[in-house]
N, C-alpha and C positions, 0 to 999 in steps of 0.2 A: 044841676045835678048834685047829688049828695053822695058821699062815700064815708063809710065808717070803717076805721081800722081797729083791729083787735090784736091783742098779744104782741104789741110793739115791744121789742127788747128795751130794757131800762137804759142801756147805753145809747141806743138810737134815739130814744125819747129825749134824753138829756142833751144830746148833741143838737137835735132839732130845736129844742127850747132855747138853748144858748145862741144858736144862729138867729132865731126869731128875735131875741132880745137885742143882739148885736145889730141887726138890720132894721130894728124898730118896726117889726111886723108882728101880726098875730101868729099864733101857732099854725092856724089854718092857712094863712097866706104864705107862710114860709114853706109849709108842706107842698102847696101848689107850685111855688117857684122851684122847689127841688124836683118835683115830678116833671115840670115843663122842661127844665134844663136837662134832665136825664133822658126824657123821651122825645122832645121836640127839637131842641136846639142842636142836638147832635146831628141832625139831618141837614142843617144849614151849612153852606160853605162859609169860609171866612169872609169872602167878599159879600155874601148875602147878609151876614151879621153886621158887617161894617156899614153896608147900605142902610139897613134898618136903624142903626144907631145914628147915622147922619141925618136921616129923615126925621127921626124923633127930635134930635137937637135943633134942626131947622124949624120945626113946628114950635118948639119952646121959645126960640129967640125971636120969632116973628109975631107972636101973639101973647096977650095977657090972658091968663086963664084963672078960673075960679075953682073952688073946692070940688064942684060937680064935674068939672073938666078932669081934674086929677082922678076922681073916681072912675070916670069913663076910660081913662088911660089904663088904669089898673085892670079893668075888665076886658080891655081889648085883647082879642085872641083867645079868650076863655069861653067863648060861646060856641 
């Protein structure tokens, strides 16, 4: 899916750009993370978030992964 945003206030754009640089993400990726956190993560309980983090950490410690694996992790949940 694609989304085009118009008339973004300068201050919001500057904050998004600064956050993207700080997190070493593209502007697009940072916008997606912001939207997900505002719209999706608020619905998860603390225990659900903790469980997801633990599952992710367990996967990382058990396996060696390649760049393609990292890309699939990034895309997980965005489909």
